[in-house]
Residue frames relative to the residue before (quaternion, step in Angstrom):
aa qw qx qy qz dx dy dz
M 1.0000 0.0000 0.0000 0.0000 0.00 0.00 0.00
T 0.4348 -0.7139 0.4957 0.2358 3.37 -1.32 0.40
N 0.3936 -0.7062 0.5432 0.2263 3.69 -1.08 0.42
V 0.4513 0.7078 -0.4353 0.3254 3.65 1.45 -0.15
R 0.2981 -0.7396 0.5825 0.1577 3.56 -0.98 0.80
C 0.6018 -0.6179 0.3363 0.3780 3.51 -1.07 0.37
V 0.0248 -0.8254 0.5629 -0.0360 3.49 -0.02 1.33
A 0.5066 0.6762 -0.3720 0.3844 3.47 1.47 -0.26
C 0.6367 0.5559 -0.3281 0.4218 3.52 1.19 -0.57
S 0.5306 0.6444 -0.3906 0.3880 3.61 1.29 -0.29
P 0.5827 -0.5780 0.4615 0.3368 3.52 -1.23 0.72
E 0.7138 0.4241 -0.2936 0.4737 3.71 0.85 -0.54
A 0.3450 0.7403 -0.5006 0.2870 3.69 1.27 -0.05
Q 0.1522 -0.7778 0.6053 0.0741 3.69 -0.96 0.77
P 0.4752 -0.6580 0.5171 0.2717 3.48 -1.03 0.97
L 0.5819 -0.5415 0.4763 0.3758 3.65 -1.30 0.20
S 0.4641 -0.6420 0.5342 0.2952 3.35 -1.12 0.59
S 0.5922 -0.5980 0.3429 0.4173 3.49 -1.12 0.19
T 0.5176 0.5481 -0.4205 0.5048 3.58 1.35 -0.16
E 0.6513 0.5094 -0.3141 0.4666 3.69 0.76 -0.91
L 0.6534 0.4879 -0.3111 0.4880 3.64 0.90 -0.91
S 0.6246 0.5070 -0.3342 0.4910 3.78 0.86 -0.69
A 0.6737 0.4329 -0.3197 0.5065 3.71 0.88 -0.70
A 0.6372 0.5138 -0.3568 0.4501 3.59 0.83 -0.61
L 0.6995 0.4771 -0.2871 0.4479 3.57 0.89 -0.77
A 0.5980 0.5574 -0.3289 0.4728 3.41 1.25 -0.51
S 0.7014 0.4283 -0.2431 0.5153 3.54 1.26 -0.60
L 0.7562 0.2865 -0.2075 0.5505 3.60 1.38 0.08
P 0.1759 -0.9086 0.3725 0.0693 3.36 0.69 1.39
H 0.6776 0.4622 -0.2763 0.5009 3.54 1.20 -0.41
W 0.6335 0.5489 -0.3376 0.4282 3.57 1.19 -0.12
Q 0.1586 -0.8311 0.5178 0.1263 3.42 -1.13 0.40
L 0.3583 -0.7148 0.5093 0.3184 3.77 -0.77 0.28
E 0.0476 -0.7978 0.6005 -0.0267 3.52 -0.75 1.10
Q 0.2953 -0.7159 0.6017 0.1955 3.64 -1.24 0.40
R 0.1057 0.7422 -0.6595 0.0552 3.62 -0.92 0.78
D 0.8563 0.0160 -0.0153 0.5160 3.57 -0.67 1.10
Q 0.5803 -0.5982 0.3111 0.4568 3.54 1.42 0.65
I 0.5122 0.5628 -0.4435 0.4735 3.58 1.13 0.73
S 0.3211 -0.7182 0.5901 0.1813 3.54 -0.94 0.92
M 0.0223 -0.8036 0.5895 -0.0782 3.62 -0.98 1.06
L 0.3931 -0.6604 0.5997 0.2230 3.49 -1.17 0.76
V 0.0175 0.8059 -0.5885 0.0627 3.70 -0.56 1.04
R 0.0720 0.7230 -0.6846 0.0583 3.44 -1.32 0.92
K 0.1760 -0.7271 0.6494 0.1364 3.45 -1.45 0.55
Y 0.2116 -0.7356 0.6353 0.1025 3.42 -1.01 1.12
H 0.2725 -0.7865 0.5460 0.0952 3.54 -1.08 0.67
Y 0.0422 -0.8227 0.5658 -0.0363 3.61 -0.73 1.02
A 0.6316 -0.6087 0.3483 0.3306 3.46 -1.23 0.23
D 0.7438 0.0570 -0.0316 0.6652 3.43 1.41 -0.42
F 0.7195 -0.4007 0.3645 0.4346 3.50 -1.69 -0.26
A 0.6593 0.5262 -0.3502 0.4072 3.45 0.70 -1.14
S 0.6496 0.4937 -0.3598 0.4525 3.75 0.72 -0.74
A 0.6653 0.4995 -0.3099 0.4602 3.64 0.85 -0.84
L 0.6306 0.5279 -0.3172 0.4723 3.59 1.07 -0.69
A 0.6819 0.4922 -0.3086 0.4444 3.47 0.99 -0.99
A 0.5750 0.5175 -0.3811 0.5064 3.67 1.15 -0.66
A 0.6378 0.5125 -0.3648 0.4444 3.77 0.68 -0.86
N 0.6671 0.4912 -0.3195 0.4599 3.63 0.86 -0.83
T 0.6368 0.5146 -0.3259 0.4727 3.61 1.04 -0.76
L 0.6640 0.4835 -0.3130 0.4768 3.62 1.09 -0.66
G 0.6126 0.5618 -0.3404 0.4395 3.49 1.13 -0.74
A 0.6475 0.5153 -0.3166 0.4637 3.55 1.03 -0.69
L 0.6131 0.5183 -0.3120 0.5081 3.63 1.21 -0.71
A 0.6601 0.5091 -0.3063 0.4596 3.64 0.92 -0.67
E 0.6428 0.5024 -0.3040 0.4919 3.56 1.07 -0.83
T 0.5844 0.5561 -0.3700 0.4608 3.72 1.04 -0.80
N 0.8206 0.3202 -0.1642 0.4439 3.53 0.76 -1.05
G 0.4696 -0.6873 0.4523 0.3202 3.58 1.20 0.09
H 0.6554 0.4868 -0.2821 0.5039 3.59 1.22 0.30
H 0.1010 -0.8623 0.4961 -0.0132 3.68 -0.37 1.07
P 0.3462 -0.7475 0.5427 0.1638 3.56 -0.91 1.08
E 0.4756 -0.5518 0.5541 0.4029 3.52 -1.27 -0.19
L 0.0174 -0.8132 0.5815 0.0173 3.63 -0.64 0.87
V 0.0494 -0.7783 0.6257 0.0136 3.66 -0.89 1.03
V 0.1278 -0.8052 0.5783 0.0294 3.33 -0.64 1.32
S 0.0496 0.7779 -0.6256 0.0312 3.69 -0.91 0.96
W 0.6823 -0.4046 0.3259 0.5144 3.66 -1.14 -0.02
G 0.8855 -0.0570 -0.0816 0.4540 3.50 -0.78 1.30
T 0.7013 0.3882 -0.2786 0.5290 3.58 1.16 0.37
L 0.0405 -0.7117 0.6998 0.0459 3.61 -1.18 0.83
E 0.1493 -0.7494 0.6446 0.0251 3.55 -0.76 1.27
V 0.0805 -0.7793 0.6198 0.0458 3.63 -0.81 1.27
R 0.0015 -0.7418 0.6678 0.0610 3.64 -1.23 0.59
W 0.1827 -0.7278 0.6607 0.0173 3.46 -1.09 1.18
W 0.2936 0.6854 -0.6455 0.1655 3.38 -1.18 0.89
S 0.3745 -0.7097 0.5157 0.3003 3.68 -1.14 0.24
H 0.4602 -0.7505 0.4203 0.2198 3.41 -0.62 1.28
K 0.6714 0.5184 -0.3173 0.4239 3.53 1.00 -0.93
I 0.7529 0.3669 -0.2197 0.5002 3.57 0.97 -0.64
R 0.2162 -0.8157 0.4704 0.2582 3.57 1.53 -0.36
A 0.5980 0.4649 -0.3747 0.5347 3.50 0.86 1.24
V 0.5686 -0.5546 0.4713 0.3834 3.51 -1.34 -0.14
H 0.0964 -0.7885 0.6062 0.0375 3.57 -0.83 1.00
E 0.6764 -0.5164 0.3017 0.4299 3.54 -1.17 0.60
L 0.5815 0.5478 -0.3982 0.4508 3.75 0.95 -0.45
D 0.6107 0.5551 -0.3592 0.4357 3.63 0.98 -0.55
V 0.6308 0.5010 -0.2936 0.5147 3.48 1.10 -0.94
A 0.6618 0.4760 -0.3499 0.4616 3.70 0.64 -0.88
L 0.7168 0.4864 -0.2635 0.4245 3.63 0.84 -0.77
A 0.5527 0.5400 -0.3558 0.5257 3.51 1.49 -0.47
A 0.6957 0.4929 -0.3225 0.4112 3.56 0.88 -0.77
A 0.6195 0.5560 -0.2941 0.4697 3.36 1.32 -0.74
C 0.5394 0.5587 -0.3723 0.5082 3.65 1.25 -0.57
D 0.6672 0.4514 -0.3516 0.4769 3.69 0.69 -0.83
Q 0.6519 0.5259 -0.3572 0.4135 3.69 0.71 -0.85
L 0.6823 0.5066 -0.2552 0.4613 3.58 1.05 -1.00
L 0.8083 0.3046 -0.1124 0.4912 3.54 0.79 -1.15
G 0.4429 -0.7337 0.4380 0.2713 3.64 1.13 -0.34
């Protein structure tokens, strides 16, 4: 897990540059950069044997989000948990999103 606090919610927060985003994606091989409503987001799908396992994983990430004061979009369906990290205030990916995406991989494998 990360000890980073939610600095992405600050009005002074800066989105990652395209070079920084490329480097971040290289360090997060299972994550993709997607655009929705002109907002860049880090996205990953985790796969599970059933709904209960996907829901348990979502609860684990919910605890991570609460600890860090920064919250992803989580979509739980049968056997799948989709996670989207971006910073709402700046409508882009911040370094905290990258750190929390990496923390997701540590927690969920």
